[in-house]
KOLDREN-827444 format. One record per residue: residue in three letters; x, y, z of N, C-alpha, C in turn. Coordinates in nm, 3 decimals. Layout:
N
+------+---------+---------+---------+---------+---------+---------+---------+---------+---------+
! code !    n.px !    n.py !    n.pz !   ca.px !   ca.py !   ca.pz !    c.px !    c.py !    c.pz !
+------+---------+---------+---------+---------+---------+---------+---------+---------+---------+
!  ala !       X !       Y !       Z !       X !       Y !       Z !       X !       Y !       Z !
...
+------+---------+---------+---------+---------+---------+---------+---------+---------+---------+
//
This chain:
195
+------+---------+---------+---------+---------+---------+---------+---------+---------+---------+
! code !    n.px !    n.py !    n.pz !   ca.px !   ca.py !   ca.pz !    c.px !    c.py !    c.pz !
+------+---------+---------+---------+---------+---------+---------+---------+---------+---------+
!  unk !   0.085 !  -0.119 !   0.000 !   0.000 !   0.000 !   0.000 !   0.089 !   0.124 !   0.000 !
!  unk !   0.058 !   0.217 !  -0.086 !   0.134 !   0.341 !  -0.099 !   0.079 !   0.445 !  -0.002 !
!  unk !   0.150 !   0.469 !   0.106 !   0.102 !   0.562 !   0.209 !   0.178 !   0.693 !   0.198 !
!  unk !   0.147 !   0.765 !   0.091 !   0.212 !   0.893 !   0.064 !   0.105 !   0.998 !   0.039 !
!  unk !   0.147 !   1.123 !   0.048 !   0.056 !   1.234 !   0.021 !   0.136 !   1.355 !  -0.022 !
!  unk !   0.072 !   1.436 !  -0.102 !   0.124 !   1.569 !  -0.136 !   0.010 !   1.667 !  -0.117 !
!  unk !   0.033 !   1.768 !  -0.034 !  -0.071 !   1.867 !  -0.004 !  -0.011 !   2.006 !  -0.018 !
!  unk !  -0.086 !   2.093 !  -0.084 !  -0.046 !   2.232 !  -0.100 !  -0.154 !   2.319 !  -0.037 !
!  unk !  -0.110 !   2.417 !   0.040 !  -0.202 !   2.515 !   0.100 !  -0.150 !   2.654 !   0.069 !
!  unk !  -0.230 !   2.732 !  -0.003 !  -0.192 !   2.870 !  -0.037 !  -0.299 !   2.964 !   0.016 !
!  unk !  -0.253 !   3.063 !   0.091 !  -0.342 !   3.168 !   0.140 !  -0.276 !   3.303 !   0.108 !
!  unk !  -0.341 !   3.410 !   0.149 !  -0.280 !   3.542 !   0.133 !  -0.161 !   3.562 !   0.226 !
!  unk !  -0.146 !   3.471 !   0.324 !  -0.040 !   3.484 !   0.423 !   0.074 !   3.384 !   0.405 !
!  unk !   0.041 !   3.266 !   0.350 !   0.142 !   3.160 !   0.340 !   0.125 !   3.078 !   0.213 !
!  unk !   0.233 !   3.008 !   0.178 !   0.234 !   2.912 !   0.068 !   0.312 !   2.792 !   0.119 !
!  unk !   0.241 !   2.681 !   0.144 !   0.301 !   2.563 !   0.207 !   0.281 !   2.442 !   0.118 !
!  unk !   0.387 !   2.365 !   0.097 !   0.378 !   2.239 !   0.023 !   0.444 !   2.129 !   0.105 !
!  unk !   0.371 !   2.019 !   0.122 !   0.419 !   1.904 !   0.200 !   0.411 !   1.779 !   0.114 !
!  unk !   0.520 !   1.703 !   0.112 !   0.522 !   1.568 !   0.056 !   0.563 !   1.475 !   0.168 !
!  unk !   0.483 !   1.371 !   0.189 !   0.499 !   1.284 !   0.305 !   0.491 !   1.138 !   0.264 !
!  unk !   0.585 !   1.058 !   0.315 !   0.584 !   0.914 !   0.298 !   0.591 !   0.853 !   0.437 !
!  unk !   0.484 !   0.787 !   0.480 !   0.478 !   0.731 !   0.615 !   0.572 !   0.612 !   0.632 !
!  unk !   0.610 !   0.549 !   0.524 !   0.694 !   0.429 !   0.530 !   0.835 !   0.459 !   0.481 !
!  unk !   0.888 !   0.570 !   0.527 !   1.020 !   0.614 !   0.483 !   1.129 !   0.573 !   0.580 !
!  unk !   1.236 !   0.650 !   0.575 !   1.353 !   0.623 !   0.658 !   1.391 !   0.744 !   0.743 !
!  unk !   1.310 !   0.848 !   0.739 !   1.339 !   0.969 !   0.815 !   1.418 !   1.072 !   0.737 !
!  unk !   1.417 !   1.061 !   0.604 !   1.485 !   1.158 !   0.520 !   1.401 !   1.285 !   0.510 !
!  unk !   1.461 !   1.399 !   0.541 !   1.385 !   1.524 !   0.544 !   1.454 !   1.634 !   0.464 !
!  unk !   1.372 !   1.715 !   0.400 !   1.417 !   1.836 !   0.331 !   1.319 !   1.946 !   0.371 !
!  unk !   1.359 !   2.027 !   0.466 !   1.269 !   2.123 !   0.530 !   1.319 !   2.265 !   0.506 !
!  unk !   1.229 !   2.355 !   0.467 !   1.263 !   2.496 !   0.453 !   1.139 !   2.580 !   0.479 !
!  unk !   1.134 !   2.644 !   0.596 !   1.020 !   2.730 !   0.631 !   1.061 !   2.876 !   0.645 !
!  unk !   1.191 !   2.903 !   0.643 !   1.238 !   3.037 !   0.669 !   1.250 !   3.067 !   0.818 !
!  unk !   1.224 !   2.966 !   0.902 !   1.231 !   2.982 !   1.048 !   1.327 !   2.873 !   1.097 !
!  unk !   1.450 !   2.911 !   1.126 !   1.556 !   2.814 !   1.152 !   1.525 !   2.713 !   1.261 !
!  unk !   1.480 !   2.758 !   1.377 !   1.452 !   2.665 !   1.487 !   1.338 !   2.570 !   1.450 !
!  unk !   1.237 !   2.621 !   1.382 !   1.123 !   2.539 !   1.340 !   1.169 !   2.432 !   1.241 !
!  unk !   1.258 !   2.468 !   1.148 !   1.314 !   2.369 !   1.055 !   1.383 !   2.257 !   1.134 !
!  unk !   1.457 !   2.294 !   1.237 !   1.527 !   2.197 !   1.322 !   1.427 !   2.104 !   1.389 !
!  unk !   1.316 !   2.158 !   1.440 !   1.214 !   2.076 !   1.506 !   1.146 !   1.982 !   1.407 !
!  unk !   1.112 !   2.031 !   1.289 !   1.046 !   1.948 !   1.188 !   1.137 !   1.837 !   1.137 !
!  unk !   1.265 !   1.867 !   1.124 !   1.362 !   1.764 !   1.083 !   1.372 !   1.655 !   1.189 !
!  unk !   1.374 !   1.694 !   1.316 !   1.377 !   1.597 !   1.425 !   1.249 !   1.513 !   1.425 !
!  unk !   1.137 !   1.579 !   1.400 !   1.008 !   1.509 !   1.393 !   1.010 !   1.402 !   1.284 !
!  unk !   1.048 !   1.439 !   1.162 !   1.052 !   1.344 !   1.052 !   1.147 !   1.229 !   1.078 !
!  unk !   1.263 !   1.262 !   1.132 !   1.365 !   1.160 !   1.159 !   1.317 !   1.058 !   1.260 !
!  unk !   1.253 !   1.105 !   1.367 !   1.211 !   1.012 !   1.473 !   1.081 !   0.940 !   1.442 !
!  unk !   1.000 !   0.995 !   1.354 !   0.880 !   0.924 !   1.307 !   0.914 !   0.824 !   1.197 !
!  unk !   1.034 !   0.836 !   1.139 !   1.075 !   0.761 !   1.020 !   0.984 !   0.792 !   0.902 !
!  unk !   0.941 !   0.919 !   0.894 !   0.866 !   0.967 !   0.778 !   0.965 !   1.035 !   0.684 !
!  unk !   0.953 !   1.010 !   0.555 !   1.023 !   1.093 !   0.458 !   0.937 !   1.217 !   0.439 !
!  unk !   0.998 !   1.333 !   0.459 !   0.922 !   1.458 !   0.463 !   0.994 !   1.566 !   0.385 !
!  unk !   0.927 !   1.616 !   0.282 !   0.972 !   1.735 !   0.212 !   0.870 !   1.844 !   0.242 !
!  unk !   0.917 !   1.955 !   0.298 !   0.825 !   2.060 !   0.340 !   0.887 !   2.195 !   0.305 !
!  unk !   0.816 !   2.269 !   0.223 !   0.858 !   2.404 !   0.183 !   0.748 !   2.502 !   0.221 !
!  unk !   0.786 !   2.608 !   0.289 !   0.688 !   2.709 !   0.329 !   0.746 !   2.847 !   0.312 !
!  unk !   0.663 !   2.936 !   0.261 !   0.694 !   3.078 !   0.255 !   0.578 !   3.150 !   0.320 !
!  unk !   0.611 !   3.239 !   0.411 !   0.505 !   3.311 !   0.480 !   0.542 !   3.454 !   0.510 !
!  unk !   0.448 !   3.524 !   0.568 !   0.465 !   3.667 !   0.599 !   0.543 !   3.683 !   0.729 !
!  unk !   0.665 !   3.629 !   0.729 !   0.747 !   3.631 !   0.851 !   0.796 !   3.772 !   0.886 !
!  unk !   0.778 !   3.867 !   0.796 !   0.812 !   4.005 !   0.830 !   0.711 !   4.060 !   0.933 !
!  unk !   0.593 !   3.998 !   0.941 !   0.497 !   4.033 !   1.047 !   0.538 !   3.959 !   1.173 !
!  unk !   0.530 !   3.827 !   1.169 !   0.586 !   3.736 !   1.269 !   0.575 !   3.595 !   1.212 !
!  unk !   0.607 !   3.493 !   1.292 !   0.612 !   3.356 !   1.241 !   0.482 !   3.280 !   1.260 !
!  unk !   0.383 !   3.344 !   1.320 !   0.261 !   3.275 !   1.359 !   0.191 !   3.207 !   1.241 !
!  unk !   0.163 !   3.282 !   1.136 !   0.088 !   3.225 !   1.023 !   0.161 !   3.107 !   0.960 !
!  unk !   0.291 !   3.120 !   0.946 !   0.370 !   3.013 !   0.883 !   0.368 !   2.887 !   0.969 !
!  unk !   0.392 !   2.901 !   1.097 !   0.397 !   2.784 !   1.186 !   0.260 !   2.715 !   1.191 !
!  unk !   0.155 !   2.792 !   1.208 !   0.021 !   2.734 !   1.214 !  -0.017 !   2.666 !   1.084 !
!  unk !   0.011 !   2.730 !   0.970 !  -0.027 !   2.673 !   0.841 !   0.056 !   2.550 !   0.806 !
!  unk !   0.180 !   2.543 !   0.852 !   0.258 !   2.420 !   0.835 !   0.192 !   2.308 !   0.914 !
!  unk !   0.147 !   2.334 !   1.035 !   0.077 !   2.233 !   1.113 !  -0.048 !   2.184 !   1.043 !
!  unk !  -0.128 !   2.275 !   0.991 !  -0.250 !   2.240 !   0.918 !  -0.218 !   2.153 !   0.797 !
!  unk !  -0.120 !   2.195 !   0.718 !  -0.088 !   2.125 !   0.594 !  -0.027 !   1.988 !   0.622 !
!  unk !   0.062 !   1.980 !   0.720 !   0.120 !   1.851 !   0.756 !   0.012 !   1.757 !   0.811 !
!  unk !  -0.080 !   1.811 !   0.889 !  -0.192 !   1.730 !   0.938 !  -0.276 !   1.674 !   0.825 !
!  unk !  -0.307 !   1.756 !   0.727 !  -0.386 !   1.709 !   0.612 !  -0.310 !   1.602 !   0.535 !
!  unk !  -0.180 !   1.620 !   0.521 !  -0.098 !   1.521 !   0.450 !  -0.099 !   1.388 !   0.526 !
!  unk !  -0.087 !   1.393 !   0.658 !  -0.090 !   1.270 !   0.737 !  -0.224 !   1.199 !   0.719 !
!  unk !  -0.333 !   1.272 !   0.730 !  -0.466 !   1.213 !   0.712 !  -0.483 !   1.151 !   0.575 !
!  unk !  -0.437 !   1.221 !   0.473 !  -0.447 !   1.171 !   0.336 !  -0.363 !   1.045 !   0.318 !
!  unk !  -0.241 !   1.045 !   0.370 !  -0.152 !   0.929 !   0.355 !  -0.207 !   0.807 !   0.427 !
!  unk !  -0.281 !   0.826 !   0.535 !  -0.337 !   0.713 !   0.610 !  -0.457 !   0.648 !   0.540 !
!  unk !  -0.519 !   0.720 !   0.448 !  -0.634 !   0.664 !   0.377 !  -0.745 !   0.625 !   0.472 !
!  unk !  -0.798 !   0.501 !   0.458 !  -0.908 !   0.458 !   0.544 !  -0.860 !   0.406 !   0.679 !
!  unk !  -0.729 !   0.402 !   0.700 !  -0.665 !   0.365 !   0.827 !  -0.675 !   0.216 !   0.858 !
!  unk !  -0.712 !   0.136 !   0.761 !  -0.721 !  -0.008 !   0.782 !  -0.584 !  -0.065 !   0.815 !
!  unk !  -0.581 !  -0.150 !   0.918 !  -0.461 !  -0.224 !   0.951 !  -0.358 !  -0.150 !   1.034 !
!  unk !  -0.386 !  -0.026 !   1.074 !  -0.287 !   0.047 !   1.155 !  -0.306 !   0.012 !   1.303 !
!  unk !  -0.205 !   0.042 !   1.382 !  -0.214 !   0.018 !   1.527 !  -0.309 !   0.117 !   1.594 !
!  unk !  -0.323 !   0.236 !   1.539 !  -0.411 !   0.343 !   1.582 !  -0.360 !   0.419 !   1.702 !
!  unk !  -0.316 !   0.353 !   1.808 !  -0.268 !   0.418 !   1.928 !  -0.117 !   0.414 !   1.934 !
!  unk !  -0.058 !   0.517 !   1.991 !   0.085 !   0.518 !   2.014 !   0.117 !   0.611 !   2.129 !
!  unk !   0.224 !   0.580 !   2.200 !   0.267 !   0.668 !   2.307 !   0.418 !   0.661 !   2.319 !
!  unk !   0.475 !   0.765 !   2.373 !   0.620 !   0.772 !   2.391 !   0.651 !   0.871 !   2.502 !
!  unk !   0.757 !   0.842 !   2.572 !   0.809 !   0.932 !   2.673 !   0.955 !   0.957 !   2.637 !
!  unk !   0.987 !   1.081 !   2.602 !   1.120 !   1.112 !   2.548 !   1.192 !   1.213 !   2.637 !
!  unk !   1.312 !   1.176 !   2.683 !   1.394 !   1.271 !   2.758 !   1.489 !   1.348 !   2.667 !
!  unk !   1.519 !   1.467 !   2.705 !   1.629 !   1.543 !   2.645 !   1.693 !   1.620 !   2.760 !
!  unk !   1.801 !   1.565 !   2.812 !   1.865 !   1.618 !   2.932 !   1.762 !   1.628 !   3.045 !
!  unk !   1.738 !   1.746 !   3.099 !   1.647 !   1.759 !   3.213 !   1.500 !   1.754 !   3.172 !
!  unk !   1.471 !   1.770 !   3.044 !   1.332 !   1.771 !   2.995 !   1.283 !   1.628 !   2.972 !
!  unk !   1.159 !   1.605 !   3.006 !   1.095 !   1.476 !   2.984 !   0.952 !   1.503 !   2.939 !
!  unk !   0.920 !   1.459 !   2.817 !   0.789 !   1.487 !   2.757 !   0.720 !   1.356 !   2.721 !
!  unk !   0.593 !   1.347 !   2.758 !   0.511 !   1.231 !   2.728 !   0.409 !   1.268 !   2.621 !
!  unk !   0.396 !   1.180 !   2.521 !   0.297 !   1.198 !   2.415 !   0.211 !   1.073 !   2.404 !
!  unk !   0.085 !   1.093 !   2.375 !  -0.006 !   0.983 !   2.344 !  -0.093 !   1.024 !   2.227 !
!  unk !  -0.110 !   0.931 !   2.133 !  -0.181 !   0.959 !   2.008 !  -0.292 !   0.856 !   1.989 !
!  unk !  -0.408 !   0.902 !   1.945 !  -0.516 !   0.815 !   1.900 !  -0.560 !   0.868 !   1.764 !
!  unk !  -0.535 !   0.789 !   1.660 !  -0.578 !   0.830 !   1.526 !  -0.726 !   0.793 !   1.515 !
!  unk !  -0.807 !   0.879 !   1.570 !  -0.947 !   0.851 !   1.599 !  -1.044 !   0.914 !   1.499 !
!  unk !  -0.996 !   1.008 !   1.420 !  -1.086 !   1.088 !   1.338 !  -1.136 !   1.212 !   1.411 !
!  unk !  -1.103 !   1.222 !   1.539 !  -1.145 !   1.337 !   1.620 !  -1.019 !   1.418 !   1.653 !
!  unk !  -0.999 !   1.525 !   1.579 !  -0.878 !   1.603 !   1.591 !  -0.881 !   1.698 !   1.709 !
!  unk !  -0.801 !   1.666 !   1.812 !  -0.797 !   1.747 !   1.933 !  -0.657 !   1.746 !   1.991 !
!  unk !  -0.615 !   1.857 !   2.045 !  -0.488 !   1.866 !   2.116 !  -0.515 !   1.892 !   2.264 !
!  unk !  -0.447 !   1.816 !   2.349 !  -0.448 !   1.840 !   2.493 !  -0.304 !   1.870 !   2.532 !
!  unk !  -0.277 !   1.993 !   2.565 !  -0.142 !   2.048 !   2.578 !  -0.116 !   2.087 !   2.723 !
!  unk !  -0.019 !   2.022 !   2.782 !   0.024 !   2.056 !   2.918 !   0.176 !   2.065 !   2.916 !
!  unk !   0.226 !   2.166 !   2.845 !   0.370 !   2.184 !   2.826 !   0.406 !   2.327 !   2.864 !
!  unk !   0.421 !   2.353 !   2.993 !   0.464 !   2.487 !   3.033 !   0.610 !   2.512 !   2.994 !
!  unk !   0.634 !   2.629 !   2.938 !   0.768 !   2.665 !   2.893 !   0.803 !   2.799 !   2.954 !
!  unk !   0.918 !   2.804 !   3.024 !   0.958 !   2.926 !   3.093 !   0.993 !   3.041 !   3.001 !
!  unk !   1.106 !   3.038 !   2.933 !   1.144 !   3.149 !   2.845 !   1.045 !   3.164 !   2.730 !
!  unk !   1.025 !   3.288 !   2.687 !   0.930 !   3.314 !   2.579 !   0.984 !   3.276 !   2.441 !
!  unk !   1.118 !   3.272 !   2.428 !   1.177 !   3.250 !   2.296 !   1.294 !   3.153 !   2.304 !
!  unk !   1.313 !   3.080 !   2.193 !   1.438 !   3.008 !   2.167 !   1.495 !   3.076 !   2.044 !
!  unk !   1.603 !   3.147 !   2.059 !   1.651 !   3.231 !   1.949 !   1.545 !   3.334 !   1.917 !
!  unk !   1.496 !   3.332 !   1.793 !   1.389 !   3.424 !   1.754 !   1.253 !   3.355 !   1.751 !
!  unk !   1.248 !   3.226 !   1.787 !   1.124 !   3.149 !   1.779 !   1.040 !   3.172 !   1.904 !
!  unk !   0.915 !   3.213 !   1.884 !   0.822 !   3.231 !   1.995 !   0.774 !   3.094 !   2.043 !
!  unk !   0.805 !   3.059 !   2.166 !   0.774 !   2.926 !   2.219 !   0.625 !   2.893 !   2.213 !
!  unk !   0.538 !   2.995 !   2.229 !   0.394 !   2.970 !   2.226 !   0.347 !   2.918 !   2.091 !
!  unk !   0.427 !   2.936 !   1.986 !   0.387 !   2.889 !   1.853 !   0.388 !   2.737 !   1.842 !
!  unk !   0.460 !   2.670 !   1.930 !   0.458 !   2.523 !   1.928 !   0.316 !   2.472 !   1.951 !
!  unk !   0.245 !   2.535 !   2.042 !   0.105 !   2.498 !   2.065 !   0.023 !   2.516 !   1.939 !
!  unk !   0.043 !   2.626 !   1.868 !  -0.033 !   2.652 !   1.745 !  -0.004 !   2.547 !   1.639 !
!  unk !   0.124 !   2.506 !   1.628 !   0.160 !   2.401 !   1.533 !   0.088 !   2.271 !   1.566 !
!  unk !   0.101 !   2.226 !   1.691 !   0.044 !   2.097 !   1.728 !  -0.109 !   2.099 !   1.724 !
!  unk !  -0.171 !   2.213 !   1.755 !  -0.317 !   2.223 !   1.748 !  -0.366 !   2.207 !   1.605 !
!  unk !  -0.303 !   2.278 !   1.511 !  -0.340 !   2.263 !   1.370 !  -0.311 !   2.124 !   1.317 !
!  unk !  -0.197 !   2.070 !   1.356 !  -0.156 !   1.937 !   1.312 !  -0.255 !   1.830 !   1.359 !
!  unk !  -0.288 !   1.831 !   1.488 !  -0.381 !   1.731 !   1.542 !  -0.519 !   1.744 !   1.480 !
!  unk !  -0.569 !   1.867 !   1.471 !  -0.704 !   1.891 !   1.419 !  -0.716 !   1.842 !   1.275 !
!  unk !  -0.621 !   1.881 !   1.190 !  -0.635 !   1.849 !   1.048 !  -0.593 !   1.706 !   1.015 !
!  unk !  -0.516 !   1.641 !   1.104 !  -0.485 !   1.500 !   1.086 !  -0.599 !   1.412 !   1.134 !
!  unk !  -0.687 !   1.467 !   1.217 !  -0.796 !   1.388 !   1.274 !  -0.747 !   1.293 !   1.382 !
!  unk !  -0.660 !   1.344 !   1.468 !  -0.609 !   1.259 !   1.576 !  -0.620 !   1.332 !   1.709 !
!  unk !  -0.638 !   1.253 !   1.814 !  -0.630 !   1.305 !   1.949 !  -0.484 !   1.299 !   1.990 !
!  unk !  -0.429 !   1.411 !   2.035 !  -0.288 !   1.419 !   2.072 !  -0.277 !   1.480 !   2.211 !
!  unk !  -0.216 !   1.404 !   2.301 !  -0.185 !   1.454 !   2.434 !  -0.035 !   1.478 !   2.442 !
!  unk !   0.006 !   1.595 !   2.484 !   0.146 !   1.626 !   2.510 !   0.157 !   1.680 !   2.652 !
!  unk !   0.244 !   1.617 !   2.730 !   0.256 !   1.656 !   2.870 !   0.403 !   1.666 !   2.910 !
!  unk !   0.436 !   1.777 !   2.974 !   0.571 !   1.795 !   3.027 !   0.579 !   1.734 !   3.167 !
!  unk !   0.664 !   1.635 !   3.181 !   0.686 !   1.574 !   3.311 !   0.792 !   1.653 !   3.388 !
!  unk !   0.897 !   1.696 !   3.317 !   0.996 !   1.785 !   3.376 !   1.061 !   1.866 !   3.266 !
!  unk !   1.123 !   1.976 !   3.303 !   1.192 !   2.058 !   3.204 !   1.219 !   2.197 !   3.255 !
!  unk !   1.333 !   2.252 !   3.212 !   1.372 !   2.388 !   3.247 !   1.409 !   2.465 !   3.120 !
!  unk !   1.492 !   2.404 !   3.036 !   1.543 !   2.468 !   2.916 !   1.440 !   2.460 !   2.804 !
!  unk !   1.401 !   2.575 !   2.750 !   1.295 !   2.580 !   2.649 !   1.331 !   2.501 !   2.524 !
!  unk !   1.456 !   2.509 !   2.479 !   1.499 !   2.432 !   2.362 !   1.478 !   2.283 !   2.387 !
!  unk !   1.520 !   2.236 !   2.504 !   1.507 !   2.095 !   2.537 !   1.359 !   2.053 !   2.544 !
!  unk !   1.277 !   2.136 !   2.605 !   1.134 !   2.106 !   2.619 !   1.069 !   2.094 !   2.482 !
!  unk !   1.094 !   2.190 !   2.394 !   1.032 !   2.187 !   2.263 !   1.084 !   2.072 !   2.178 !
!  unk !   1.214 !   2.050 !   2.180 !   1.269 !   1.941 !   2.099 !   1.218 !   1.806 !   2.148 !
!  unk !   1.211 !   1.786 !   2.278 !   1.157 !   1.660 !   2.331 !   1.010 !   1.645 !   2.294 !
!  unk !   0.936 !   1.756 !   2.284 !   0.794 !   1.751 !   2.245 !   0.779 !   1.701 !   2.102 !
!  unk !   0.858 !   1.756 !   2.011 !   0.851 !   1.713 !   1.871 !   0.894 !   1.568 !   1.856 !
!  unk !   1.000 !   1.529 !   1.927 !   1.049 !   1.391 !   1.916 !   0.952 !   1.293 !   1.980 !
!  unk !   0.894 !   1.331 !   2.092 !   0.798 !   1.244 !   2.159 !   0.674 !   1.222 !   2.074 !
!  unk !   0.622 !   1.328 !   2.016 !   0.508 !   1.316 !   1.926 !   0.542 !   1.227 !   1.807 !
!  unk !   0.661 !   1.244 !   1.753 !   0.704 !   1.165 !   1.638 !   0.710 !   1.017 !   1.672 !
!  unk !   0.766 !   0.985 !   1.787 !   0.779 !   0.845 !   1.828 !   0.642 !   0.783 !   1.854 !
!  unk !   0.550 !   0.860 !   1.913 !   0.415 !   0.809 !   1.935 !   0.345 !   0.785 !   1.802 !
!  unk !   0.360 !   0.878 !   1.709 !   0.297 !   0.862 !   1.577 !   0.356 !   0.744 !   1.500 !
!  unk !   0.487 !   0.729 !   1.510 !   0.553 !   0.616 !   1.443 !   0.486 !   0.484 !   1.483 !
!  unk !   0.455 !   0.468 !   1.612 !   0.387 !   0.347 !   1.658 !   0.243 !   0.342 !   1.608 !
!  unk !   0.172 !   0.455 !   1.615 !   0.030 !   0.457 !   1.582 !   0.003 !   0.426 !   1.435 !
!  unk !   0.091 !   0.470 !   1.345 !   0.066 !   0.450 !   1.201 !   0.122 !   0.318 !   1.148 !
!  unk !   0.198 !   0.246 !   1.232 !   0.254 !   0.119 !   1.187 !   0.144 !   0.019 !   1.156 !
!  unk !   0.173 !  -0.070 !   1.063 !   0.081 !  -0.178 !   1.033 !   0.079 !  -0.277 !   1.148 !
!  unk !  -0.040 !  -0.319 !   1.183 !  -0.059 !  -0.419 !   1.288 !  -0.084 !  -0.553 !   1.220 !
!  unk !   0.008 !  -0.649 !   1.230 !  -0.008 !  -0.775 !   1.158 !  -0.129 !  -0.856 !   1.204 !
!  unk !  -0.184 !  -0.822 !   1.320 !  -0.300 !  -0.895 !   1.370 !  -0.432 !  -0.828 !   1.336 !
!  unk !  -0.426 !  -0.713 !   1.270 !  -0.547 !  -0.637 !   1.237 !  -0.553 !  -0.613 !   1.087 !
!  unk !  -0.655 !  -0.666 !   1.022 !  -0.666 !  -0.647 !   0.878 !  -0.765 !  -0.536 !   0.842 !
!  unk !  -0.853 !  -0.503 !   0.934 !  -0.954 !  -0.402 !   0.904 !  -0.932 !  -0.274 !   0.979 !
!  unk !  -1.041 !  -0.199 !   0.997 !  -1.037 !  -0.072 !   1.069 !  -1.029 !  -0.102 !   1.219 !
!  unk !  -0.931 !  -0.045 !   1.292 !  -0.917 !  -0.075 !   1.434 !  -1.018 !   0.005 !   1.520 !
!  unk !  -1.145 !  -0.028 !   1.500 !  -1.250 !   0.040 !   1.577 !  -1.376 !  -0.047 !   1.574 !
!  unk !  -1.449 !  -0.052 !   1.685 !  -1.575 !  -0.123 !   1.688 !  -1.680 !  -0.054 !   1.601 !
!  unk !  -1.658 !   0.073 !   1.569 !  -1.752 !   0.146 !   1.483 !  -1.738 !   0.104 !   1.336 !
!  unk !  -1.619 !   0.050 !   1.301 !  -1.594 !   0.012 !   1.163 !  -1.543 !   0.125 !   1.077 !
!  unk !  -1.522 !   0.242 !   1.138 !  -1.471 !   0.358 !   1.065 !  -1.398 !   0.448 !   1.163 !
!  unk !  -1.293 !   0.514 !   1.114 !  -1.221 !   0.611 !   1.197 !  -1.226 !   0.746 !   1.126 !
+------+---------+---------+---------+---------+---------+---------+---------+---------+---------+
//
C-alpha cells in the first residue's frame, strides 16, 4: 500500500507544500524560513521515520505565527491523506522522550477526532527568535487536520529548547507506533468500523 501524500495550502499569508511518505527512513528536506522550526520538523521526521519534504513561505516580516500554524494544518492534512481509510494500523501510540532535564510524554489516537491536549509549560518566551507559544499553534493545527487526538505533557523541564525538541520527538515516536501496520489487524481498528 502506498502511504504517501502531497498537499499544498496557499493563502494570502502563506504558501506551504508538503510531501509525506509514512513508510520512509526519516529523510527530510525542510525549509520554512524559520531556523529553529526547521530543526524541530527535521527531528520530527527523523524520529517518526517519515520521509518529509516541506517548503513554506510566509509573511514572517509580520511574525512567524501564520507560517507555523499553516505548516501544522498542511502537515496534518498530509498525514490524514496518507493514512487513507486507516485499515490495519495500530491506531494508538505513546512515547516518553527525555532530552537532558526535559521529559515529555505523548499519546496519540488516530481517531478521526482532531484534538490537542497540551500541558507543556515553557519558561522562556523564545528560543533564538522562535516564539515558544507557537509550538502549541503548530500541534493544534496538526492534530485537528490529521484527525487525531494528541496529548502532550511535560513531566519535567527547564530549558525551552530541550522542552520543545523533546515535544517534537515524543510526538514523532508516538505517531511512528500509531501509524505502523498491525499484523494482527486487517480491518479498521474500531468497533464502529470507521475512523
